[in-house]
Each structure stands twice: as C-alpha cells, then as structure tokens.
LOLORO-994890 format. One line per 8 residues: number of its first residue (from 1); their letters; for each residue y, z, x of C-alpha. Coordinates in nm, 3 decimals. Last residue first. Layout:
# LOLORO-994890
NUM> a> Y/Z/X ~ ...
***
This chain:
# LOLORO-994890
630> kwsviarl> -1.656/-1.909/-1.519 ~ -1.801/-2.305/-1.515 ~ -2.146/-2.111/-1.584 ~ -2.300/-2.343/-1.303 ~ -1.984/-2.288/-1.092 ~ -2.035/-1.938/-1.140 ~ -2.418/-1.885/-1.020 ~ -2.328/-2.047/-0.721
622> qglvekan> -2.060/-1.802/-0.657 ~ -2.299/-1.504/-0.693 ~ -2.546/-1.711/-0.467 ~ -2.317/-1.679/-0.239 ~ -2.181/-1.328/-0.270 ~ -2.562/-1.218/-0.233 ~ -2.642/-1.434/0.064 ~ -2.303/-1.279/0.255
614> tnritell> -2.166/-1.523/0.476 ~ -2.063/-1.352/0.858 ~ -2.305/-1.519/1.045 ~ -2.253/-1.839/0.876 ~ -1.878/-1.841/0.928 ~ -1.960/-1.751/1.335 ~ -2.168/-2.079/1.333 ~ -1.936/-2.300/1.202
606> ekmnfahh> -1.640/-2.156/1.398 ~ -1.868/-2.156/1.701 ~ -1.977/-2.524/1.632 ~ -1.663/-2.675/1.639 ~ -1.401/-2.872/1.381 ~ -1.087/-2.931/1.548 ~ -0.822/-2.684/1.382 ~ -0.557/-2.915/1.230
598> geyvvgvq> -0.348/-3.227/1.282 ~ -0.012/-3.367/1.278 ~ 0.264/-3.261/1.520 ~ 0.443/-2.905/1.468 ~ 0.836/-2.909/1.365 ~ 0.993/-2.562/1.281 ~ 1.262/-2.650/1.581 ~ 1.225/-2.284/1.745
590> pmealgte> 0.865/-2.379/1.883 ~ 1.007/-2.672/2.098 ~ 0.730/-2.947/2.139 ~ 0.805/-3.071/1.813 ~ 1.159/-3.202/1.969 ~ 0.920/-3.431/2.160 ~ 1.127/-3.746/2.034 ~ 0.910/-3.879/1.834
582> rahevfgk> 0.774/-3.591/1.661 ~ 1.113/-3.440/1.635 ~ 1.223/-3.790/1.469 ~ 0.953/-3.779/1.220 ~ 1.051/-3.421/1.101 ~ 1.436/-3.527/1.088 ~ 1.355/-3.836/0.827 ~ 1.106/-3.590/0.636
574> nrwffagp> 1.378/-3.283/0.595 ~ 1.278/-2.957/0.492 ~ 1.471/-2.785/0.755 ~ 1.714/-3.020/0.997 ~ 1.979/-3.185/0.736 ~ 1.892/-2.917/0.439 ~ 1.604/-2.995/0.208 ~ 1.636/-3.052/-0.174
566> mttpivlv> 1.325/-2.933/-0.385 ~ 1.045/-3.141/-0.442 ~ 0.978/-3.424/-0.748 ~ 0.740/-3.611/-0.511 ~ 0.830/-3.952/-0.329 ~ 0.509/-4.164/-0.294 ~ 0.625/-4.449/-0.085 ~ 0.347/-4.392/0.224
558> yflarsli> 0.026/-4.312/-0.035 ~ 0.073/-4.649/-0.251 ~ 0.180/-4.798/0.033 ~ -0.118/-4.755/0.269 ~ -0.337/-4.891/-0.062 ~ -0.158/-5.212/-0.092 ~ -0.156/-5.280/0.285 ~ -0.516/-5.223/0.295
550> saslvmvs> -0.618/-5.418/-0.061 ~ -0.370/-5.712/0.060 ~ -0.544/-5.715/0.431 ~ -0.934/-5.719/0.256 ~ -0.806/-5.969/0.001 ~ -0.653/-6.239/0.258 ~ -0.907/-6.171/0.496 ~ -1.191/-6.253/0.252
542> llgfvlps> -1.026/-6.544/0.145 ~ -0.971/-6.668/0.453 ~ -1.407/-6.603/0.529 ~ -1.437/-6.772/0.173 ~ -1.259/-7.112/0.246 ~ -1.427/-7.117/0.609 ~ -1.804/-7.037/0.456 ~ -1.737/-7.315/0.228
534> ttstfaig> -2.014/-7.294/-0.076 ~ -1.733/-7.461/-0.314 ~ -1.815/-7.415/-0.701 ~ -1.452/-7.638/-0.746 ~ -1.350/-7.425/-1.019 ~ -1.449/-7.095/-0.913 ~ -1.332/-7.186/-0.566 ~ -1.019/-7.245/-0.674
526> aafifgtl> -0.968/-6.977/-0.863 ~ -1.079/-6.747/-0.569 ~ -0.801/-6.926/-0.380 ~ -0.544/-6.933/-0.610 ~ -0.552/-6.547/-0.695 ~ -0.610/-6.516/-0.314 ~ -0.278/-6.680/-0.244 ~ -0.113/-6.456/-0.544
518> llvnrlwy> -0.252/-6.135/-0.377 ~ -0.169/-6.235/-0.053 ~ 0.207/-6.343/-0.150 ~ 0.235/-5.983/-0.298 ~ 0.086/-5.801/0.005 ~ 0.331/-5.974/0.269 ~ 0.604/-5.903/-0.003 ~ 0.539/-5.559/0.047
510> pygyttiq> 0.440/-5.575/0.438 ~ 0.804/-5.725/0.431 ~ 1.031/-5.485/0.244 ~ 0.851/-5.157/0.359 ~ 1.213/-4.963/0.415 ~ 1.396/-5.201/0.192 ~ 1.182/-5.314/-0.120 ~ 0.923/-5.011/-0.109
502> eyhsvage> 1.196/-4.767/-0.028 ~ 1.389/-4.844/-0.314 ~ 1.041/-4.843/-0.551 ~ 0.996/-4.477/-0.418 ~ 1.354/-4.400/-0.516 ~ 1.286/-4.542/-0.907 ~ 0.955/-4.321/-0.893 ~ 1.163/-4.042/-0.793
494> dgnkqmdy> 1.353/-4.084/-1.146 ~ 1.522/-4.404/-1.270 ~ 1.266/-4.444/-1.574 ~ 1.363/-4.798/-1.572 ~ 1.322/-4.892/-1.211 ~ 0.957/-4.736/-1.208 ~ 0.875/-4.878/-1.521 ~ 0.995/-5.279/-1.397
486> ahfvlalm> 0.775/-5.198/-1.041 ~ 0.445/-5.040/-1.211 ~ 0.477/-5.337/-1.505 ~ 0.478/-5.626/-1.224 ~ 0.210/-5.416/-1.014 ~ -0.009/-5.403/-1.290 ~ 0.022/-5.772/-1.344 ~ -0.059/-5.804/-1.002
478> elllgaai> -0.353/-5.601/-0.978 ~ -0.527/-5.690/-1.293 ~ -0.479/-6.102/-1.136 ~ -0.631/-5.995/-0.812 ~ -0.905/-5.805/-1.018 ~ -0.975/-6.120/-1.232 ~ -0.999/-6.375/-0.926 ~ -1.230/-6.168/-0.751
470> llalival> -1.441/-6.168/-1.029 ~ -1.413/-6.533/-1.102 ~ -1.492/-6.557/-0.694 ~ -1.814/-6.357/-0.742 ~ -1.944/-6.545/-1.061 ~ -1.872/-6.902/-0.900 ~ -2.056/-6.837/-0.543 ~ -2.340/-6.705/-0.708
462> ettivgfv> -2.376/-6.980/-0.920 ~ -2.344/-7.213/-0.608 ~ -2.599/-7.026/-0.402 ~ -2.532/-6.804/-0.097 ~ -2.877/-6.702/0.049 ~ -2.762/-6.768/0.395 ~ -2.859/-6.400/0.559 ~ -2.501/-6.395/0.702
454> favllili> -2.363/-6.607/0.400 ~ -2.510/-6.354/0.186 ~ -2.396/-6.065/0.349 ~ -2.024/-6.126/0.322 ~ -2.053/-6.271/-0.055 ~ -2.156/-5.920/-0.122 ~ -1.888/-5.750/0.042 ~ -1.646/-5.963/-0.111
446> pgltlgts> -1.812/-5.915/-0.464 ~ -1.735/-5.527/-0.381 ~ -1.409/-5.597/-0.239 ~ -1.261/-5.759/-0.547 ~ -1.314/-5.626/-0.870 ~ -1.404/-5.243/-0.676 ~ -1.031/-5.271/-0.583 ~ -0.877/-5.408/-0.873
438> mfsagthw> -1.055/-5.102/-1.079 ~ -0.843/-4.874/-0.830 ~ -0.539/-5.081/-0.852 ~ -0.571/-5.054/-1.264 ~ -0.616/-4.675/-1.254 ~ -0.292/-4.608/-1.015 ~ -0.097/-4.899/-1.236 ~ -0.153/-4.644/-1.527
430> hnwfprap> 0.138/-4.460/-1.424 ~ 0.175/-4.144/-1.283 ~ 0.171/-4.237/-0.901 ~ 0.510/-4.316/-0.885 ~ 0.593/-4.017/-1.073 ~ 0.485/-3.762/-0.823 ~ 0.539/-3.460/-1.010 ~ 0.382/-3.582/-1.333
422> irylkymf> 0.017/-3.613/-1.130 ~ -0.208/-3.872/-1.235 ~ -0.337/-3.926/-0.896 ~ -0.643/-3.710/-0.955 ~ -0.724/-3.884/-1.287 ~ -0.828/-4.226/-1.099 ~ -1.071/-4.035/-0.849 ~ -1.170/-3.888/-1.166
414> yggivaga> -1.263/-4.175/-1.345 ~ -1.436/-4.324/-1.031 ~ -1.609/-4.030/-0.979 ~ -1.718/-4.013/-1.350 ~ -1.832/-4.378/-1.418 ~ -1.926/-4.461/-1.041 ~ -2.189/-4.120/-1.067 ~ -2.284/-4.220/-1.378
406> lglfgfly> -2.414/-4.556/-1.201 ~ -2.568/-4.363/-0.900 ~ -2.793/-4.167/-1.161 ~ -2.902/-4.468/-1.387 ~ -2.999/-4.658/-1.043 ~ -3.154/-4.340/-0.950 ~ -3.371/-4.310/-1.277 ~ -3.409/-4.717/-1.262
398> smlsafsg> -3.543/-4.729/-0.885 ~ -3.772/-4.441/-0.930 ~ -3.944/-4.620/-1.218 ~ -3.977/-4.938/-1.013 ~ -4.103/-4.764/-0.720 ~ -4.373/-4.572/-0.934 ~ -4.489/-4.923/-1.120 ~ -4.509/-5.072/-0.742
390> tffafftf> -4.338/-5.194/-0.471 ~ -4.144/-5.058/-0.220 ~ -3.850/-5.063/0.032 ~ -3.581/-5.080/-0.279 ~ -3.733/-4.688/-0.330 ~ -3.502/-4.576/-0.053 ~ -3.188/-4.770/-0.156 ~ -3.205/-4.628/-0.517
382> galgtffl> -3.226/-4.245/-0.373 ~ -2.922/-4.315/-0.167 ~ -2.728/-4.474/-0.431 ~ -2.831/-4.211/-0.680 ~ -2.701/-3.959/-0.430 ~ -2.381/-4.147/-0.340 ~ -2.286/-4.148/-0.703 ~ -2.386/-3.792/-0.760
374> svgaiers> -2.134/-3.681/-0.480 ~ -1.904/-3.924/-0.602 ~ -1.890/-3.759/-0.940 ~ -1.930/-3.416/-0.797 ~ -1.656/-3.463/-0.561 ~ -1.405/-3.622/-0.852 ~ -1.476/-3.319/-1.081 ~ -1.377/-3.116/-0.770
366> vpswrlny> -1.089/-3.285/-0.742 ~ -1.030/-3.320/-1.110 ~ -0.974/-2.952/-1.065 ~ -1.014/-2.780/-1.406 ~ -1.386/-2.620/-1.494 ~ -1.540/-2.791/-1.191 ~ -1.346/-2.541/-0.984 ~ -1.581/-2.464/-0.723
358> fgryfrhp> -1.732/-2.805/-0.625 ~ -1.529/-2.852/-0.333 ~ -1.585/-2.518/-0.153 ~ -1.902/-2.713/0.003 ~ -1.686/-2.888/0.209 ~ -1.597/-2.525/0.429 ~ -1.729/-2.689/0.764 ~ -1.434/-2.959/0.716
350> kglhmnlk> -1.159/-2.687/0.754 ~ -0.815/-2.850/0.739 ~ -1.002/-3.131/0.546 ~ -0.961/-3.498/0.687 ~ -1.265/-3.442/0.837 ~ -1.410/-3.443/0.481 ~ -1.257/-3.769/0.383 ~ -1.333/-3.960/0.698
342> flgfgmiv> -1.705/-3.853/0.632 ~ -1.714/-3.954/0.280 ~ -1.575/-4.289/0.377 ~ -1.818/-4.367/0.629 ~ -2.098/-4.274/0.412 ~ -2.003/-4.499/0.160 ~ -2.021/-4.786/0.425 ~ -2.325/-4.669/0.553
334> lslclmpi> -2.481/-4.671/0.238 ~ -2.355/-5.029/0.117 ~ -2.462/-5.160/0.401 ~ -2.821/-5.035/0.368 ~ -2.792/-5.160/-0.021 ~ -2.705/-5.523/0.155 ~ -2.945/-5.495/0.395 ~ -3.219/-5.427/0.126
326> yassnifp> -3.080/-5.733/-0.062 ~ -3.054/-5.945/0.223 ~ -3.395/-6.102/0.194 ~ -3.420/-6.258/-0.129 ~ -3.500/-6.141/-0.459 ~ -3.142/-5.906/-0.531 ~ -2.933/-6.279/-0.457 ~ -3.150/-6.480/-0.670
318> avsdvmgw> -3.084/-6.206/-0.970 ~ -2.687/-6.241/-0.906 ~ -2.638/-6.545/-1.112 ~ -2.849/-6.391/-1.383 ~ -2.617/-6.126/-1.481 ~ -2.740/-5.896/-1.737 ~ -3.081/-5.876/-1.617 ~ -3.143/-5.555/-1.508
310> ggalllvf> -3.122/-5.635/-1.151 ~ -2.838/-5.814/-1.177 ~ -2.624/-5.552/-1.376 ~ -2.717/-5.332/-1.141 ~ -2.639/-5.531/-0.834 ~ -2.266/-5.590/-1.013 ~ -2.254/-5.191/-1.035 ~ -2.334/-5.113/-0.653
302> agmvaqas> -2.120/-5.377/-0.547 ~ -1.824/-5.231/-0.769 ~ -1.905/-4.888/-0.644 ~ -1.958/-4.993/-0.277 ~ -1.605/-5.153/-0.276 ~ -1.415/-4.822/-0.469 ~ -1.589/-4.570/-0.198 ~ -1.527/-4.779/0.103
294> ltfaihan> -1.139/-4.848/-0.039 ~ -1.101/-4.491/-0.161 ~ -1.218/-4.323/0.165 ~ -1.036/-4.552/0.434 ~ -0.694/-4.481/0.235 ~ -0.764/-4.102/0.176 ~ -0.891/-4.101/0.541 ~ -0.553/-4.272/0.632
286> ehsgllkk> -0.336/-4.007/0.447 ~ -0.138/-3.886/0.776 ~ -0.012/-4.237/0.748 ~ -0.050/-4.453/1.057 ~ -0.049/-4.768/0.880 ~ 0.302/-4.757/0.683 ~ 0.467/-4.584/0.990 ~ 0.368/-4.791/1.246
278> lnwdrkfg> 0.417/-5.069/1.002 ~ 0.796/-5.020/0.976 ~ 0.802/-5.390/0.818 ~ 1.191/-5.380/0.761 ~ 1.413/-5.512/0.452 ~ 1.786/-5.436/0.476 ~ 1.889/-5.295/0.145 ~ 2.099/-4.974/0.232
270> hkpdvapq> 1.970/-4.634/0.384 ~ 2.154/-4.450/0.147 ~ 2.083/-4.606/-0.147 ~ 2.117/-4.286/-0.415 ~ 1.878/-4.344/-0.652 ~ 1.889/-4.154/-0.957 ~ 1.774/-3.782/-1.056 ~ 1.889/-3.630/-1.386
262> fdggnesr> 2.154/-3.386/-1.424 ~ 2.196/-3.210/-1.745 ~ 2.486/-3.208/-1.994 ~ 2.870/-3.310/-1.920 ~ 2.844/-3.542/-2.206 ~ 2.817/-3.844/-1.977 ~ 2.511/-3.745/-1.802 ~ 2.520/-3.563/-1.468
254> hyklatsd> 2.386/-3.755/-1.162 ~ 2.147/-3.603/-0.912 ~ 2.095/-3.777/-0.581 ~ 1.790/-3.951/-0.399 ~ 1.731/-4.149/-0.114 ~ 1.549/-3.879/0.037 ~ 1.619/-3.829/0.406 ~ 1.775/-3.480/0.391
246> vrkmdrqt> 2.159/-3.459/0.273 ~ 2.090/-3.464/-0.090 ~ 2.393/-3.564/-0.314 ~ 2.534/-3.461/-0.606 ~ 2.702/-3.691/-0.887 ~ 2.906/-3.585/-1.133 ~ 3.074/-3.332/-0.910 ~ 3.036/-2.945/-1.018
238> trtqqfri> 3.190/-2.712/-1.205 ~ 3.137/-2.379/-1.132 ~ 2.919/-2.146/-1.324 ~ 2.619/-2.166/-1.200 ~ 2.373/-1.878/-1.267 ~ 1.989/-1.966/-1.236 ~ 1.690/-1.819/-1.362 ~ 1.311/-1.851/-1.225
230> nphtidtr> 0.958/-1.812/-1.377 ~ 0.854/-2.173/-1.393 ~ 0.733/-2.361/-1.692 ~ 0.470/-2.571/-1.510 ~ 0.530/-2.954/-1.592 ~ 0.810/-2.899/-1.872 ~ 1.095/-2.749/-1.574 ~ 1.210/-3.075/-1.458
222> pfgpiesk> 1.279/-3.043/-1.024 ~ 1.563/-2.823/-0.919 ~ 1.823/-3.016/-0.732 ~ 2.149/-2.969/-0.978 ~ 2.068/-2.660/-1.194 ~ 1.790/-2.562/-1.444 ~ 1.624/-2.293/-1.618 ~ 1.941/-2.110/-1.686
214> aqsrgepi> 2.057/-1.721/-1.744 ~ 2.377/-1.734/-1.734 ~ 2.662/-1.411/-1.735 ~ 2.580/-1.183/-1.443 ~ 2.686/-0.866/-1.348 ~ 2.389/-0.683/-1.407 ~ 2.091/-0.882/-1.395 ~ 2.005/-1.120/-1.695
206> neivgfdl> 1.639/-0.986/-1.810 ~ 1.462/-1.357/-1.922 ~ 1.147/-1.229/-1.650 ~ 1.139/-0.930/-1.569 ~ 1.277/-0.851/-1.203 ~ 1.417/-1.028/-0.916 ~ 1.747/-1.088/-0.755 ~ 1.901/-1.345/-0.532
198> anglcaav> 2.283/-1.467/-0.451 ~ 2.396/-1.122/-0.382 ~ 2.562/-1.240/-0.090 ~ 2.386/-1.108/0.204 ~ 2.006/-1.120/0.058 ~ 1.789/-0.926/0.233 ~ 1.623/-0.704/-0.024 ~ 1.574/-1.033/-0.233
190> cspklgve> 1.388/-1.220/0.030 ~ 1.146/-0.868/0.101 ~ 1.105/-0.871/-0.278 ~ 1.217/-0.598/-0.477 ~ 1.095/-0.247/-0.427 ~ 0.914/0.002/-0.702 ~ 0.626/0.105/-0.533 ~ 0.364/-0.168/-0.665
182> lrdvcmnc> 0.644/-0.419/-0.637 ~ 0.651/-0.345/-0.252 ~ 0.219/-0.482/-0.217 ~ 0.288/-0.752/-0.456 ~ 0.549/-0.932/-0.247 ~ 0.587/-1.227/-0.481 ~ 0.247/-1.396/-0.279 ~ 0.467/-1.663/-0.152
174> ksvtgavp> 0.262/-1.967/0.007 ~ -0.056/-2.012/0.192 ~ -0.248/-2.305/0.289 ~ -0.528/-2.367/0.552 ~ -0.565/-2.652/0.874 ~ -0.392/-2.331/1.082 ~ -0.217/-2.621/1.280 ~ -0.123/-2.848/1.018
166> dlqpanyp> 0.012/-2.563/0.779 ~ -0.024/-2.661/0.403 ~ 0.266/-2.461/0.253 ~ 0.243/-2.425/-0.124 ~ 0.581/-2.360/-0.275 ~ 0.697/-2.775/-0.287 ~ 0.857/-2.727/-0.615 ~ 0.669/-2.979/-0.824
158> cvwtcygc> 0.325/-2.829/-0.733 ~ 0.071/-3.092/-0.760 ~ 0.070/-3.258/-0.435 ~ 0.112/-2.927/-0.241 ~ -0.175/-2.791/-0.440 ~ -0.435/-3.116/-0.322 ~ -0.372/-3.013/0.002 ~ -0.755/-3.053/0.121
150> gfcidpdq> -0.719/-2.718/0.339 ~ -1.034/-2.566/0.286 ~ -0.921/-2.230/0.101 ~ -1.124/-1.932/0.029 ~ -0.954/-1.755/0.303 ~ -0.643/-1.895/0.258 ~ -0.631/-1.656/-0.082 ~ -0.335/-1.805/-0.348
142> lvagyeaf> -0.109/-1.551/-0.558 ~ 0.032/-1.633/-0.903 ~ 0.198/-1.353/-0.971 ~ 0.255/-1.255/-1.328 ~ 0.363/-0.879/-1.248 ~ 0.018/-0.760/-1.284 ~ -0.188/-0.963/-1.477 ~ -0.285/-1.207/-1.157
134> ktyartpc> -0.276/-1.554/-1.178 ~ -0.558/-1.626/-0.895 ~ -0.588/-1.943/-0.670 ~ -0.842/-2.015/-0.404 ~ -1.007/-2.164/-0.667 ~ -1.187/-2.413/-0.427 ~ -1.104/-2.714/-0.618 ~ -0.720/-2.609/-0.673
126> gklcvpdd> -0.594/-2.818/-0.941 ~ -0.587/-2.574/-1.192 ~ -0.418/-2.316/-0.984 ~ -0.156/-2.545/-0.817 ~ -0.110/-2.668/-1.173 ~ 0.024/-2.318/-1.233 ~ 0.095/-2.285/-1.644 ~ 0.318/-1.952/-1.637
118> chncamsi> 0.456/-2.056/-1.324 ~ 0.466/-1.797/-0.984 ~ 0.842/-1.944/-0.933 ~ 0.709/-2.002/-0.527 ~ 1.049/-2.027/-0.300 ~ 1.339/-2.133/-0.352 ~ 1.668/-2.077/-0.183 ~ 1.949/-2.359/-0.343
110> nlrqydpy> 2.284/-2.426/-0.201 ~ 2.562/-2.618/-0.379 ~ 2.794/-2.800/-0.171 ~ 3.157/-2.940/-0.287 ~ 3.414/-3.158/-0.158 ~ 3.736/-3.189/-0.335 ~ 3.944/-3.205/-0.006 ~ 3.781/-3.409/0.119
102> tggevfgv> 3.504/-3.632/-0.109 ~ 3.305/-3.527/-0.360 ~ 2.917/-3.422/-0.345 ~ 2.679/-3.183/-0.193 ~ 2.303/-3.048/-0.224 ~ 2.160/-2.805/-0.057 ~ 1.839/-2.639/0.101 ~ 1.712/-2.274/0.156
94> srfaihap> 1.374/-2.235/0.215 ~ 1.107/-1.909/0.113 ~ 0.739/-1.943/0.220 ~ 0.822/-2.079/0.524 ~ 0.597/-2.258/0.788 ~ 0.704/-2.448/1.123 ~ 0.821/-2.140/1.279 ~ 0.480/-1.897/1.197
86> ndnkesca> 0.453/-1.665/0.963 ~ 0.422/-1.263/1.000 ~ 0.480/-1.251/0.598 ~ 0.743/-1.003/0.647 ~ 0.909/-1.176/0.913 ~ 0.898/-1.505/0.726 ~ 1.030/-1.353/0.429 ~ 1.326/-1.186/0.589
78> aecahcai> 1.415/-1.466/0.806 ~ 1.390/-1.718/0.484 ~ 1.655/-1.491/0.251 ~ 1.860/-1.424/0.552 ~ 1.883/-1.806/0.566 ~ 2.294/-1.756/0.617 ~ 2.287/-2.054/0.286 ~ 2.622/-1.867/0.146
70> cndanfff> 2.479/-1.800/-0.217 ~ 2.712/-1.691/-0.453 ~ 2.779/-1.941/-0.703 ~ 2.414/-2.082/-0.683 ~ 2.324/-1.725/-0.809 ~ 1.926/-1.713/-0.824 ~ 1.710/-1.501/-1.028 ~ 1.339/-1.478/-0.917
62> ghqkyrnp> 1.066/-1.411/-1.172 ~ 0.835/-1.085/-1.356 ~ 0.610/-1.141/-1.601 ~ 0.490/-0.824/-1.774 ~ 0.200/-0.590/-1.666 ~ 0.368/-0.351/-1.383 ~ 0.653/-0.308/-1.572 ~ 0.615/0.110/-1.576
54> negigadk> 0.557/0.027/-1.184 ~ 0.341/0.323/-1.084 ~ 0.130/0.152/-0.860 ~ -0.245/0.175/-0.879 ~ -0.430/0.311/-0.522 ~ -0.732/0.118/-0.380 ~ -0.649/0.038/-0.053 ~ -0.812/-0.273/0.080
46> ninlssgf> -0.504/-0.418/0.242 ~ -0.362/-0.455/-0.142 ~ -0.633/-0.381/-0.350 ~ -0.489/-0.502/-0.676 ~ -0.624/-0.174/-0.859 ~ -0.685/-0.215/-1.201 ~ -0.519/-0.022/-1.527 ~ -0.497/-0.259/-1.756
38> lddgesvt> -0.742/-0.561/-1.682 ~ -0.998/-0.435/-1.941 ~ -0.730/-0.485/-2.192 ~ -0.675/-0.184/-2.423 ~ -0.314/-0.184/-2.319 ~ -0.252/-0.567/-2.381 ~ -0.202/-0.782/-2.143 ~ 0.064/-1.019/-1.952
30> dirlgyrn> 0.346/-0.914/-2.167 ~ 0.627/-1.168/-2.141 ~ 0.453/-1.341/-2.424 ~ 0.512/-1.698/-2.422 ~ 0.709/-1.920/-2.637 ~ 0.906/-2.113/-2.369 ~ 1.209/-1.930/-2.341 ~ 1.008/-1.561/-2.262
22> keqstndk> 0.870/-1.359/-2.571 ~ 0.905/-0.988/-2.632 ~ 1.215/-0.919/-2.422 ~ 1.272/-0.690/-2.185 ~ 1.387/-0.281/-2.111 ~ 1.444/-0.096/-1.839 ~ 1.410/-0.324/-1.543 ~ 1.556/-0.138/-1.229
14> llaydpen> 1.381/-0.287/-0.930 ~ 1.493/-0.118/-0.611 ~ 1.651/-0.324/-0.315 ~ 1.986/-0.283/-0.421 ~ 2.005/0.113/-0.436 ~ 1.895/0.147/-0.087 ~ 1.605/0.259/0.044 ~ 1.654/0.594/0.203
6> drrefm> 1.288/0.774/0.180 ~ 1.108/0.482/0.302 ~ 0.837/0.298/0.109 ~ 0.511/0.212/0.287 ~ 0.354/-0.075/0.109 ~ -0.003/-0.037/-0.024
***
C-alpha cells in the first residue's frame, strides 16, 4: 500500500463528498452495488491484502483538465514517469498543444493527457491476451505487462494514445490511475505535481472547486463516442477558428460556422509535391503484417480454388489436381503459409508467449483471427499430408481436413478484416479493407497456381482462362474499392482525409504506380481470358504486375493510416521528429526520448526461465477459462 505522509498538502487530497447517480452517457457512476461479490475486495497492491478506506472506492473516477491554466511545464509528465519508473522513451501522461492565429493575436492551447479509463474500453475488448481489466475500484482500467505479448493492437484501437508499446521491452504498459494513492485518499501523482492547478481528479461529473465547466471535448481531443472517456475539460478562452497541430501530422481542427465543436480537417503543411519515399514505404515497422496478410490471403485463395476443383465445382481446375503439380502446389502453400505465420509471430514483442493470443476469444477480433488462421493452417497441413496417400480412408480424411481448412479460411479471413475496422483509424475503417483482402485472394491465389502449373508444364487453355478471369475480377474489385475509398476519405474530412492527402503527396508516385499496375494487370488478365493464350511471357508479366501492385497497395495500407490520437509537441510525440532522431543518430541519446525500432530478441534462456516458473495448475485454469469464454 502507498505510504501516506503526515503532512500531505491539501491540494493532493481527494475531497469528493457527493456525486451524481449517472454520468452524461447515462451510465451509473456507482460501479457495484453494496451486495455485490466484488464489494470489499482487495486490489492486492504490491501483494498487500489491505483494503482502502476511501468512501468513494466504488465510484467511477476521472481526470479534470483546465486548459486555461496549463502552462506546459511538463511537471505532470515528470511526476508520472518518476512514480512509475518509466524509461525516457515511455510516458503514460504527455503534454501536447495546438496553436492558431498570427502575431499579435497568436494562441496556444496545451493539452495534458493520460489514460481516460473509459466506460467502454476498446483496449480491453481488443487485447487478445486479456491483459486489461476494468476494476470496480475507481473504475480504473489496468493493464498487466506480464500477461501482454506485445502485439500492440490496443495501441491501434485506443483513440487517445494511452497504451504505450515499449519497443525495447516488447510489452505494453499504461497509466494505472495511481490506484495505490487513491486507496489512501490521495490524488494521482500527476495531479499533485501540477504547478498551474490545471489538473484535478475525483468522482466523474463532479466539477472541482473554482471551476465553471465540465465539457467532454476541446480542440485536439478525439471523438468521445468510441469509448466514452472519463475526462472533463474547462476551456473558457475563445480560440481561433483553426487550431493547428505543431507535430508532423497534416491535421488541424476547424470550428464550425455556428461556433460549435471543432472538427478535424486537412492542413496541407507539406505542400502538394509528389514524392517516392520508398525507403519509408517499404521499410515500415508493419512489414511483418504485409508478409502475413499477403501470404495468408494468397494461400487461402489458392486452397479454396483447389477444393472447388477437387469437389467438382470448377471443372477447369480438375486436370491440374490430377497432375504431378498438385502435391508440390500444396507443399508450397504450406511453406508460404508457415512463412507468413513465422513473420507475424516474430513481430510480437514476446514471441514465445504466442499461445496467449487465444485467451480472449469472447471479445477480441485478434484472438478470433488467430483461431481461424490456426484452424486453416491445420486443415491445410492435414489435407496436404493425406494427399500423398490413396484409398477410401485417405479420401475421407482429405474431405474432413478440406472442410476444416475451408472453415478456417472463412473464419480467419473474416476476422482478419474485422480487426482492421477500427473507429480510431478512419483510413482502415471502410469496406475497402475487406474488398482489398478479398482481391488479394482472387489475384495472388490464381497467380500461385499458374506459376506452379507453368513450372511443371501442366498449363491448359481452360485453366489459363478461368484463372485469368479470377485475376481480372480481383483487380476490378480492388480498383472500384479504391475509387470509393478515396471519395469517402476526402468527403469525411477527418484523419482519413489526411491519410489520402499523404497518399497523393508524400507517397504520390508509388500511389500512381500502384494504380497503373492495377489497370494494366486488369487489361492483361482480360486479354488472356479473351484470347485464351497460354504464353509464359504474358503470364510472367501479369504475375510481376499483380505481385508488385499487391505489395505496394498493402504497404500503403499500413504506412498511411493516421489514428484519431492526441496532438504532440514539436519534439515529443512527433512522428516526424522520431524519424529524424533515428536517421541522424539522436536516438542514441536517452534524454531525447526516442529509441530505435525493435524489441528484446527471442532467446532460449528466457524461454526456459518462463517454463521453469510456469505453474501447471494456473495453465489448466487459463485453458478452462478459454474454453468457457469466462
């Protein structure tokens, strides 16, 4: 338990005497009823079984930020990092700002932000390892880094940049509301350290003494409907109509004509010059996701087509299945799928904890994707194994594993799409994502079969035509989806519009190259289907165009996404400065607060230590919880 001093200053003490019954979202502020089983339990802080005497222990608490008072001294950041022993590159609370106007009427609005301990925490639902818990005590959303395996999905879905993925430790951590201080009647460290009396804390919806407002939004704060955050604001000073971010994000916040709320809009601070930036595009941190999604979708597309041919649904594929190329094709699919899974797993901060990805099947689309893809891989492996044998038993097992693989492809493919429908990332939150994934299966799957057919010399006119038609259909689907996607992104005017702006400027040449490759590939595929050609040169050119377009398209998909996150400062929380620091070597100086990408390398010693410390009873309990979805 936190040790409270005898001379704690008055401003550091919790003082809520009353509270409302419900918050502005219609949810009860009391987190449990008096007869609830959770009532009177211990938080076991540092293995202390004591229970705090705070009379508001079972009420939802939250932060109050007075933007009129914040002077951006960063004392709150320092106090938080000191208490939580954070390294220089991690901060649970950070101060950013937006600015507007020109001299002499220049304004700057500072914003101090940490975790908002939301009523509907998307980080908790999205986390595949169940590392998050929303406690009845104070309504705190707490995260356990010891359970986390470092996938970073919570950092994708959170609109407020609260969870912090440490590229050195390979795990996520975040603000814990200083529940140890709350238990002894003290406000969080950041609040107690605030010099300008800009931060306060207490039962949510209670307006602190000397304050006149409790708004849910201010310029620069993302939309609240995603998670219903427990933070309230005061900002009485009239601001400029346009408040711009000073970080590298080409985003500003524009006040509506009737003087209402601020909405995000494009700020073309980088101009409109097109560039290549291939190093940034193809050297993304998300390259493992590019490799996994392309390989998985290609193999799924090929497998479904082979099943359809083997089950008499596509006659043109039957000769290929009866040829010498069939088993090598299945083996190649298994290798490509294994490669994609390996790349994805080694992308985790803690790859040896991969099995924890199944823990949250009830809520997390990541867990469901992992389950579906694992089911598909199992079906593919079994189907491939029994393809080596003949007889009724082998045929029966092939059918069973075929159905298993098909079910896995449907489940895994669907949740591979669903996990990217993230409201906090508008560029992904569009039906184009699903169309693009389906297009990959329709194009790369047939390309895979074509290449194997040519290598083994079993290509036929009928096979060439049906595969070319599928490729043409996939490319047409991708092109139509891109047109609607670009239109909707520009129309909405939010962070998605900023992503589109970056797409046609920062990555303008790769963007248009991808578009030309898609169109040319479609013309080639349609021409093959129309002329019934089986020329290796023509199919070789088509394969190069389709594969190049797929890689560029998927790389753009990951590098362009701009989350609805908090604005940073010129140095801190600025993606542009982070890139500059890594390029120039500034990242080698710890005080800069930037580190190079990467995480702890997987090593046998750590694995053996994990196994040695594993409690068998605990593992069985976790497995039982997974099965029961409790």
